[in-house]
C-alpha positions in Angstrom: 67.2 102.6 83.2 70.6 103.6 82.0 73.4 103.9 84.5 73.9 107.4 86.0 77.5 108.5 86.7 78.3 111.8 88.4 81.7 113.4 89.0 81.4 115.2 92.4 83.1 116.7 95.4 82.2 116.5 99.0 81.2 120.2 99.4 79.3 121.0 96.3 75.7 122.4 96.5 75.2 121.9 92.8 76.1 118.2 93.2 73.5 118.0 96.0 70.9 119.7 93.8 71.6 117.5 90.8 71.4 114.3 92.9 68.1 115.4 94.4 66.6 116.1 90.9 67.7 112.7 89.7 66.2 111.0 92.7 63.0 112.8 92.1 62.9 111.4 88.6 63.3 107.9 89.8 67.1 107.3 89.8 67.8 104.9 92.6 71.6 104.6 92.2 74.2 107.1 91.2 77.8 106.1 90.6 79.5 109.0 92.3 83.2 109.7 91.5 84.7 112.0 94.0 87.3 114.1 92.2 88.4 115.8 95.4 89.7 112.4 96.8 91.6 111.3 93.6 93.2 113.9 91.3 93.5 111.2 88.5 89.6 111.1 88.5 89.5 114.9 87.9 92.0 114.4 85.0 89.7 111.7 83.6 86.6 114.0 84.0 88.4 116.9 82.2 89.5 114.5 79.4 86.0 113.2 78.9 84.1 116.5 79.2 86.4 119.3 78.6 85.2 120.9 81.8 86.8 121.3 85.2 83.7 122.0 87.3 81.4 119.6 89.2 79.1 118.0 88.9 79.6 116.4 85.5 76.8 114.0 84.8 76.5 111.1 82.4 73.3 109.1 81.7 74.4 106.0 80.0 77.1 107.1 77.6 75.6 110.5 77.1 77.3 113.5 78.8 74.5 115.7 80.1 76.8 118.4 81.5 76.5 120.1 84.9 73.7 120.8 87.2 72.3 123.7 85.1 72.4 121.5 82.0 70.5 118.8 83.9 67.8 121.2 85.1 67.4 122.6 81.6 67.1 119.1 80.1 64.4 118.4 82.7 62.5 121.6 82.0 62.5 120.8 78.2 61.0 117.4 79.0 64.1 115.4 78.0 65.3 114.0 81.3 62.5 111.5 81.9 62.6 109.9 78.4 66.4 109.7 78.6 66.2 107.9 82.0 63.5 105.6 80.6 65.6 104.5 77.5 
């Protein structure tokens, strides 16, 4: 299973929802990067994704996007194969 990295903040319901979906699909470990604790991490997130909102989710080297993007990927049947690769 590829590594899963998620840029998050403490109080973010979309982050909680995305983490729950990933756990349901078998992800045991998520590398959470708290952008509310370290502004340089937010700068890194924006540089990598072009987005300022959280969560921003990476599976391996692939930027999935935010929570809605993750849910859409799952509904299209693409999340499980991506996690299995």
